[in-house]
C-alpha positions in Angstrom: -38.4 -50.6 8.7 -36.0 -53.0 10.2 -34.5 -52.6 13.7 -31.0 -52.3 12.2 -32.1 -49.1 10.5 -33.6 -47.7 13.7 -30.5 -48.3 15.6 -28.3 -46.8 12.9 -30.6 -43.7 12.9 -30.3 -43.4 16.6 -26.6 -43.8 16.6 -26.3 -41.2 13.9 -28.5 -38.8 15.8 -26.5 -39.4 18.9 -23.2 -38.7 17.2 -24.6 -35.4 15.8 -25.4 -34.2 19.3 -22.1 -34.7 21.0 -20.2 -31.5 20.6 -16.5 -31.1 21.4 -15.9 -29.2 24.6 -15.3 -25.4 24.5 -11.5 -24.8 24.8 -10.5 -23.6 28.3 -7.5 -21.4 28.5 -4.5 -22.6 30.6 -4.1 -19.1 32.0 -5.1 -18.3 35.6 -8.8 -17.5 35.5 -8.7 -14.0 37.0 -12.1 -12.2 37.1 -13.5 -8.9 38.2 -16.8 -8.9 40.1 -18.6 -8.1 36.9 -16.8 -10.9 35.1 -17.8 -13.4 37.8 -21.4 -12.3 37.4 -21.2 -12.8 33.7 -19.9 -16.4 34.2 -22.6 -17.2 36.7 -25.3 -15.7 34.5 -24.1 -17.7 31.5 -24.1 -20.9 33.6 -27.7 -20.2 34.7 -28.7 -19.5 31.0 -27.2 -22.8 29.9 -29.0 -24.7 32.8 -32.3 -23.1 31.7 -31.8 -24.0 28.1 -31.0 -27.6 29.1 -34.1 -27.8 31.3 -36.2 -26.6 28.3 -34.5 -29.1 26.0 -35.3 -31.9 28.5 -39.0 -31.2 28.1 -38.9 -32.2 24.4 -40.6 -35.6 23.9 -38.8 -36.7 20.8 -35.5 -38.2 22.0 -33.5 -37.3 18.9 -34.7 -33.7 19.0 -34.1 -33.5 22.7 -30.5 -34.6 22.1 -30.0 -32.0 19.4 -31.5 -29.2 21.5 -29.5 -30.2 24.6 -26.1 -30.4 22.9 -25.1 -26.8 23.1 -26.5 -26.2 26.7 -24.6 -29.3 27.9 -21.4 -28.1 26.4 -21.9 -24.6 27.7 -22.8 -25.8 31.2 -19.5 -27.8 31.4 -17.5 -24.8 30.2 -19.2 -22.2 32.5 -19.2 -24.5 35.5 -15.5 -25.0 35.1 -14.9 -21.2 34.6 -17.0 -20.4 37.7 -15.2 -23.1 39.7 -11.7 -21.8 38.8 -12.5 -18.1 38.9 -10.2 -16.1 41.1 -12.0 -12.9 42.0 -9.6 -10.0 42.0 -10.2 -6.9 44.2 -10.4 -3.6 42.4 -6.9 -1.9 42.3 -6.3 0.4 45.3 -3.6 2.5 43.6 -3.3 4.0 40.1 0.5 4.1 40.3 1.2 0.9 38.3 -0.9 -0.9 35.7 -2.6 -4.0 37.1 -5.6 -6.2 36.5 -8.8 -4.2 36.7 -7.2 -0.9 35.6 -8.2 1.2 32.6 -5.1 2.3 30.8 -5.0 5.1 28.3 -2.0 5.0 25.9 -0.8 6.7 22.7 0.3 4.5 19.8 3.3 5.6 17.7 0.9 6.5 14.9 -0.7 9.1 17.1 -3.9 7.2 18.0 -5.0 7.3 21.6 -6.8 4.3 23.1 -8.1 3.2 26.4 -8.8 -0.3 27.6 -9.7 -1.9 30.9 -7.7 -5.1 31.7 -10.2 -7.8 32.7 -10.6 -11.6 32.6 -10.7 -13.7 29.4 -14.4 -14.3 29.4 -15.2 -10.7 30.2 -12.9 -9.2 27.5 -14.5 -7.4 24.6 -12.3 -5.0 22.7 -15.2 -3.3 21.0 -16.4 -2.4 24.5 -12.9 -1.2 25.5 -11.9 -4.2 27.6 -9.1 -6.6 26.9 -8.0 -9.9 28.5 -5.1 -9.8 31.0 -3.5 -12.4 28.7 -3.6 -10.3 25.6 -0.4 -9.0 24.1 -1.4 -5.3 24.9 -2.2 -6.1 28.5 1.0 -8.2 29.0 3.0 -5.2 27.6 1.3 -2.7 29.9 1.0 -4.6 33.2 3.6 -3.4 35.7 4.3 -0.2 33.9 3.6 3.4 35.0 2.4 6.7 33.4 5.0 8.0 31.0 6.5 4.5 30.3 7.0 3.6 26.7 6.4 -0.1 26.0 7.1 -2.1 22.8 4.3 -4.1 21.2 5.9 -5.9 18.3 7.5 -3.1 16.2 5.3 -0.4 17.7 5.6 1.8 20.7 2.9 2.6 23.2 3.2 5.5 25.7 1.1 5.2 28.8 -0.8 8.4 29.4 -3.1 7.5 32.3 -4.1 4.7 34.7 -7.4 4.7 36.4 
């Protein structure tokens, strides 16, 4: 095999292993204590995966195996660095970051969501990002307020 083919093969392998960065939101990176721990744990997991990949002898396989951990380390390091830890709300008078809000939709459904940071949000686990349309409509409101979400109304039933 000629050297030209070896170089081409290495260049091709290298290009396969450079992943685009994970998009980082332009919103302020507000986090709860649990959200900060999630970010720190994910950063540690990515570091461990990179360390494991670096033990692989084959250079091309090492590059392939380290691509995701390198990308994730950059993302989570930035998210930990920019995290603004928010104290738990001290009052349940007005909806704010960290509150769980129960509301009734105009179709009669009742839902509850906790307003958390972007990386912590998981609607299937009843948490939504502080930047989501629902959270933006609810923040600053009180029990009994009716807010518009698109063409629909939400009535705030409880704040905890």
